[in-house]
MARBA-3410 file (N, C-alpha, C, O; in Angstrom, 1 decimal):
124
-0.1,24.3,107.3,-1.4,24.0,106.6,-2.1,23.1,107.5,-1.3,22.4,108.2 ~ -3.4,22.9,107.9,-4.1,21.7,108.5,-4.7,20.8,107.4,-5.5,21.2,106.5 ~ -4.3,19.7,107.6,-4.8,18.7,106.9,-6.3,18.6,106.5,-6.9,18.6,107.6 ~ -7.0,18.6,105.7,-8.4,18.6,105.3,-9.2,17.8,106.2,-10.3,18.2,106.5 ~ -8.6,16.5,106.5,-9.4,15.6,107.2,-9.2,15.8,108.8,-9.6,15.1,109.7
-8.5,17.0,109.1,-8.4,17.4,110.5,-9.5,18.4,110.7,-10.1,18.5,111.8 ~ -10.0,19.3,109.7,-11.0,20.0,109.8,-12.3,19.5,109.7,-13.1,19.9,110.5 ~ -12.5,18.7,108.8,-13.6,17.6,108.7,-14.1,17.0,110.1,-15.2,16.9,110.5 ~ -12.7,16.5,110.7,-13.3,15.9,111.9,-13.7,17.0,112.8,-14.9,17.1,113.1 ~ -12.9,17.9,113.4,-13.5,18.8,114.2,-15.0,19.5,113.7,-15.7,19.8,114.7
-15.4,19.7,112.6,-16.3,19.8,112.5,-17.4,19.1,112.9,-18.3,19.5,113.6 ~ -17.2,17.9,112.4,-18.2,16.4,113.0,-18.4,16.7,114.2,-19.5,17.1,114.6 ~ -17.2,16.3,115.1,-17.2,16.4,116.4,-18.2,17.5,116.9,-19.2,17.2,117.4 ~ -17.9,18.6,116.6,-18.7,19.7,117.2,-20.3,19.9,117.0,-21.0,20.6,117.7 ~ -20.6,19.0,115.7,-21.8,18.8,115.5,-22.4,17.7,116.2,-23.5,18.0,116.6
-21.9,16.6,116.3,-22.3,15.6,116.9,-22.2,15.9,118.6,-23.0,15.4,119.4 ~ -21.4,16.6,119.1,-21.4,16.8,120.1,-22.6,18.0,120.9,-22.7,18.0,122.1 ~ -23.2,18.6,120.1,-23.8,19.5,120.3,-25.4,19.2,120.3,-26.2,20.0,120.7 ~ -25.6,18.1,119.8,-26.7,17.1,119.8,-27.5,16.7,121.3,-26.9,16.2,122.2 ~ -28.5,17.0,121.3,-29.2,16.5,122.8,-30.1,15.3,122.5,-30.3,14.9,121.4
-30.8,14.8,123.7,-31.9,13.9,123.6,-32.9,14.2,124.7,-32.6,14.9,125.7 ~ -34.1,13.6,124.6,-34.9,13.6,126.0,-34.0,13.1,127.1,-34.0,13.7,128.1 ~ -33.3,12.0,127.0,-32.8,11.1,128.0,-31.6,12.3,128.6,-30.9,12.0,129.6 ~ -31.4,13.2,128.1,-30.4,13.8,128.8,-31.1,15.0,129.7,-30.5,15.6,130.5 ~ -32.4,15.2,129.4,-33.1,16.2,130.1,-34.0,15.6,131.5,-34.7,16.2,132.2
-33.7,14.5,131.5,-35.1,13.6,132.3,-34.2,13.2,133.5,-33.0,13.2,133.3 ~ -34.8,12.9,134.9,-34.2,12.3,135.7,-34.8,10.8,135.6,-36.0,10.6,135.5 ~ -33.7,9.8,135.7,-33.9,8.5,135.5,-35.4,8.0,136.4,-35.5,8.4,137.6 ~ -36.3,7.2,135.7,-37.6,7.1,136.5,-38.5,8.2,136.3,-39.6,8.0,136.9 ~ -38.5,9.4,135.7,-39.3,10.3,135.4,-39.8,10.6,133.9,-40.2,11.6,133.4
-39.5,9.1,133.2,-39.8,9.2,131.4,-41.1,9.8,131.1,-41.3,10.4,130.0 ~ -42.1,9.3,132.4,-43.6,9.7,132.2,-43.8,11.3,131.6,-44.7,11.6,130.8 ~ -42.9,12.1,132.1,-42.7,13.9,131.9,-42.8,13.6,130.5,-43.9,14.0,130.2 ~ -42.2,13.1,129.4,-42.0,13.2,128.3,-43.3,12.9,127.5,-43.6,13.5,126.4 ~ -44.0,11.8,128.2,-45.5,11.7,127.6,-46.4,12.9,127.9,-47.1,13.4,127.0
-46.3,13.3,129.1,-47.3,14.5,129.5,-47.0,15.7,128.9,-47.9,16.5,128.9 ~ -45.8,15.9,128.5,-45.5,16.8,127.5,-45.9,16.7,126.3,-46.2,17.8,125.8 ~ -46.0,15.7,125.6,-46.5,15.3,124.3,-48.0,15.2,124.5,-48.8,15.5,123.5 ~ -48.4,15.0,125.4,-50.0,15.3,125.6,-50.4,16.4,125.7,-51.5,16.7,125.3 ~ -49.5,17.3,126.4,-50.3,18.9,126.7,-50.1,19.7,125.2,-51.0,20.5,124.9
-49.1,19.5,124.4,-48.6,20.3,123.6,-49.7,19.8,122.3,-50.0,20.6,121.4 ~ -50.1,18.5,122.3,-50.6,18.2,121.1,-52.2,17.6,121.6,-52.8,16.7,121.1 ~ -52.5,18.0,122.4,-54.2,18.0,122.8,-54.7,18.0,121.7,-55.2,16.9,121.4 ~ -54.9,18.8,120.9,-55.8,19.5,119.5,-55.5,18.1,118.5,-56.4,17.9,117.7 ~ -54.6,17.3,118.5,-54.7,16.6,117.6,-55.7,15.7,117.6,-56.3,15.6,118.6
-55.9,15.0,116.7,-56.6,13.9,116.3,-56.4,12.7,117.3,-55.3,12.6,117.8 ~ -57.3,11.8,117.5,-56.6,10.6,118.5,-56.2,9.3,117.5,-55.9,8.2,118.0 ~ -56.2,9.5,116.3,-55.5,8.5,115.2,-54.7,9.2,114.4,-55.2,10.2,113.9 ~ -53.5,9.0,114.2,-52.5,9.9,113.6,-51.7,9.3,112.2,-51.3,8.1,112.1 ~ -51.6,10.0,111.4,-50.7,9.6,110.2,-49.3,9.9,110.5,-48.8,10.8,111.3
-48.6,9.0,109.8,-47.2,9.0,109.9,-46.5,10.4,109.8,-45.3,10.6,110.2 ~ -47.3,11.4,109.1,-46.8,12.6,108.8,-47.5,13.4,110.2,-46.7,14.3,110.4 ~ -48.2,13.3,110.9,-48.5,14.1,112.1,-47.5,13.5,113.2,-47.1,14.2,114.2 ~ -47.2,12.3,113.0,-46.5,11.8,114.2,-45.1,12.3,113.9,-44.3,12.4,114.9 ~ -44.6,12.6,112.5,-43.1,12.9,112.1,-43.1,14.5,112.6,-42.1,15.1,112.9
-44.2,15.2,112.5,-44.3,16.6,112.8,-44.4,16.9,114.4,-44.0,17.9,114.9 ~ -45.0,15.9,115.2,-45.0,16.0,116.6,-43.6,15.5,117.3,-43.1,16.0,118.3 ~ -43.3,14.5,116.6,-41.8,14.3,117.3,-40.7,14.7,116.9,-39.7,14.5,117.5 ~ -40.6,15.4,115.6,-39.5,16.1,114.8,-38.6,14.9,114.1,-37.6,15.2,113.6 ~ -39.0,13.7,114.2,-38.3,12.7,113.5,-38.8,12.9,112.0,-39.7,13.6,111.6
-38.0,12.0,111.2,-38.9,12.4,109.6,-39.6,11.0,109.4,-39.4,9.9,109.8 ~ -40.5,11.6,108.3,-41.4,10.6,108.0,-41.2,9.2,107.9,-41.9,8.3,108.3 ~ -39.9,9.0,107.0,-39.4,7.6,106.9,-38.8,7.0,108.0,-38.6,5.8,108.0 ~ -38.4,7.7,109.0,-38.2,7.1,110.3,-39.4,6.4,110.8,-39.4,5.2,110.9 ~ -40.2,7.1,111.2,-41.7,6.9,111.7,-41.9,5.4,110.9,-41.7,4.3,111.4
-42.2,5.6,109.7,-42.7,4.5,108.5,-41.8,3.2,109.4,-42.2,2.2,110.1 ~ -40.5,3.8,109.1,-39.7,2.0,109.6,-39.8,1.8,111.2,-39.8,0.6,111.6 ~ -40.0,2.6,112.0,-40.6,1.8,112.9,-41.7,1.5,113.4,-41.8,0.9,114.5 ~ -42.7,2.0,112.5,-44.1,1.5,112.9,-43.6,0.0,111.9,-44.0,-1.1,112.3 ~ -43.1,-0.1,110.8,-43.1,-1.4,110.3,-42.3,-2.4,110.9,-42.6,-3.6,110.6
-41.3,-2.1,111.8,-40.4,-3.0,112.7,-41.5,-3.2,114.0,-41.1,-4.0,114.9 ~ -42.8,-2.6,114.2,-43.4,-2.8,115.3,-43.1,-2.1,116.7,-43.7,-2.4,117.7 ~ -41.8,-1.0,116.6,-41.3,-0.3,117.7,-42.4,1.0,118.1,-42.3,1.6,119.1 ~ -43.6,1.2,117.1,-44.4,2.3,117.3,-45.4,1.3,116.8,-45.2,0.6,115.8 ~ -46.6,1.1,117.6,-47.8,0.2,117.0,-48.6,1.0,116.4,-48.8,2.2,116.5
-49.1,0.1,115.4,-50.1,1.1,114.8,-51.3,0.1,114.2,-51.2,-1.1,114.2 ~ -52.5,0.7,113.9,-53.7,-0.3,113.5,-53.5,-0.8,112.4,-53.8,-2.0,112.4 ~ -53.0,-0.3,111.1,-52.6,-0.5,109.8,-51.5,-0.7,109.3,-50.5,-0.1,109.9 ~ -51.3,-1.5,108.2,-49.9,-2.0,107.9,-49.7,-1.3,106.5,-50.6,-0.6,106.0 ~ -48.4,-1.6,106.1,-48.0,-0.8,104.7,-49.3,-0.6,103.6,-50.4,-1.2,103.8
-49.3,0.0,102.8,-48.4,1.3,102.6,-48.8,2.6,103.5,-48.1,3.6,103.5 ~ -49.8,2.7,104.1,-50.3,3.5,105.2,-50.4,3.2,106.6,-51.1,2.3,107.0 ~ -49.7,3.9,107.4,-49.8,3.6,109.0,-50.6,4.4,109.7,-50.2,5.6,109.6 ~ -51.6,4.2,110.4,-52.4,4.9,111.3,-51.9,4.4,112.9,-51.7,3.3,113.4 ~ -51.7,5.7,113.3,-51.3,5.3,115.0,-52.1,6.2,115.7,-52.4,7.3,115.5
-52.5,5.4,116.8,-53.7,6.1,117.9,-52.6,6.8,118.5,-51.5,6.4,118.5 ~ -52.9,8.2,119.1,-52.1,8.9,119.8,-51.7,8.3,121.3,-50.9,8.8,122.0 ~ -52.5,7.3,121.7,-51.8,6.4,122.9,-50.8,5.8,122.7,-49.8,5.8,123.6 ~ -50.7,5.0,121.4,-49.7,4.4,121.0,-48.2,5.2,120.8,-47.1,4.7,120.9 ~ -48.5,6.5,120.5,-47.4,7.4,120.3,-47.2,7.7,121.7,-46.0,8.0,121.8
-47.9,7.9,123.0,-47.5,8.4,124.1,-46.4,7.3,124.5,-45.2,7.6,124.9 ~ -46.9,5.8,124.4,-46.2,4.8,124.7,-44.8,4.7,124.2,-43.9,4.4,125.0 ~ -44.5,4.9,123.0,-43.2,5.1,122.2,-42.4,6.3,122.8,-41.2,6.0,122.7 ~ -42.6,7.4,123.4,-42.2,8.5,123.3,-41.4,8.3,125.0,-40.5,9.1,125.4 ~ -41.9,7.3,125.6,-41.3,7.0,126.7,-40.4,5.6,126.6,-40.2,5.0,127.6
-40.0,5.2,125.3,-39.0,4.2,125.2,-37.9,4.8,125.3,-37.8,6.0,125.0 ~ -36.7,3.8,125.6,-35.3,3.9,125.3,-35.1,4.4,124.0,-34.3,5.3,124.0 ~ -35.5,4.0,122.8,-35.4,4.3,121.5,-35.7,5.8,121.2,-35.0,6.6,120.6 ~ -36.8,6.1,121.7,-37.0,7.8,121.5,-36.3,8.4,122.2,-35.6,9.3,121.7 ~ -36.3,8.1,123.6,-35.8,9.1,124.6,-34.3,9.2,124.2,-33.8,10.3,124.3
-33.6,8.3,123.8,-32.2,8.6,123.4,-31.6,9.1,122.0,-30.4,9.2,121.8 ~ -32.8,9.3,121.2,-32.6,9.6,119.8,-32.3,11.1,119.8,-32.7,12.1,120.4 ~ -31.3,11.1,118.7,-30.6,12.3,118.5,-30.8,12.5,117.2,-30.7,11.6,116.3 ~ -31.1,13.8,116.9,-30.9,14.3,115.3,-30.8,15.7,115.1,-31.2,16.5,115.9 ~ -30.4,16.0,114.0,-29.8,17.5,113.6,-31.1,18.5,113.1,-30.9,19.7,112.8
-32.5,17.7,113.1,-33.7,18.2,112.6,-33.8,19.4,113.4,-33.7,19.5,114.6 ~ -34.1,20.2,112.6,-34.8,21.9,113.3,-36.1,21.5,114.3,-36.3,22.0,115.4 ~ -36.9,20.5,113.6,-38.0,20.4,114.2,-38.0,19.5,115.7,-38.9,19.7,116.6 ~ -36.9,18.7,115.7,-36.7,17.8,116.9,-36.2,19.2,117.8,-36.9,19.6,118.8 ~ -35.1,19.8,117.4,-34.5,20.6,118.4,-35.5,21.4,119.1,-35.6,21.5,120.3
-36.6,22.1,118.2,-37.6,23.1,118.7,-38.5,22.1,119.7,-38.6,22.5,120.9 ~ -39.0,21.1,119.5,-39.5,20.4,120.3,-38.9,19.7,122.0,-39.5,19.5,123.0 ~ -37.7,19.7,121.5,-36.7,19.3,122.5,-36.6,20.4,123.5,-36.6,20.2,124.7 ~ -36.3,22.1,122.9,-36.4,23.1,123.7,-37.5,23.5,124.4,-37.6,24.1,125.4 ~ -38.7,23.0,123.5,-40.1,23.3,124.2,-40.1,22.3,125.7,-40.4,22.8,126.8
-39.8,21.2,125.6,-39.6,20.5,126.7,-39.0,20.9,127.7,-39.5,20.8,128.8 ~ -37.6,21.6,127.5,-37.0,22.3,128.5,-37.7,23.4,129.1,-37.6,23.5,130.3 ~ -38.5,24.2,128.5,-39.2,25.2,129.0,-40.5,25.0,129.4,-41.1,25.9,130.0 ~ -41.0,23.7,129.2,-42.1,23.4,130.0,-41.8,22.7,131.1,-42.6,23.0,132.1 ~ -40.8,21.8,131.4,-40.3,21.7,132.5,-39.9,22.4,133.4,-40.2,22.0,134.5
-39.3,23.6,133.2,-38.7,24.6,133.9,-40.1,25.2,134.4,-40.1,25.5,135.6 ~ -41.1,25.5,133.8,-42.3,26.2,134.0,-43.1,25.7,134.9,-43.9,26.3,135.6 ~ -43.0,24.1,135.0,-43.6,23.1,136.0,-43.2,23.3,137.4,-43.9,23.3,138.4 ~ -41.9,23.5,137.3,-40.8,23.4,138.6,-41.0,24.7,139.4,-40.4,25.0,140.4
END
């Protein structure tokens, strides 16, 4: 019989090991490709975004976006309780180490990351 802890550890290791980040998909020094991708796929979005918009665009959850804005890691025009984030500020954020190395199990994030892989392949 396998101890329960062993089974849990294997499941956790598999789950964590399967998560990817943008940093794994870009060549160092080419971080601007991520901003190009976001500019391309979200060209129809308004120039000033809500935290909900940014969450939808990045695949990160809304509370994380609010925390990042509150900490000043994503620049915004207004402060609590509602943050308004110009698209330009979002483009500055998506090329930071903080975002490029982010890993999450969010299905939205995985779709965005997968779209980036397809977009990057199609460009080359």
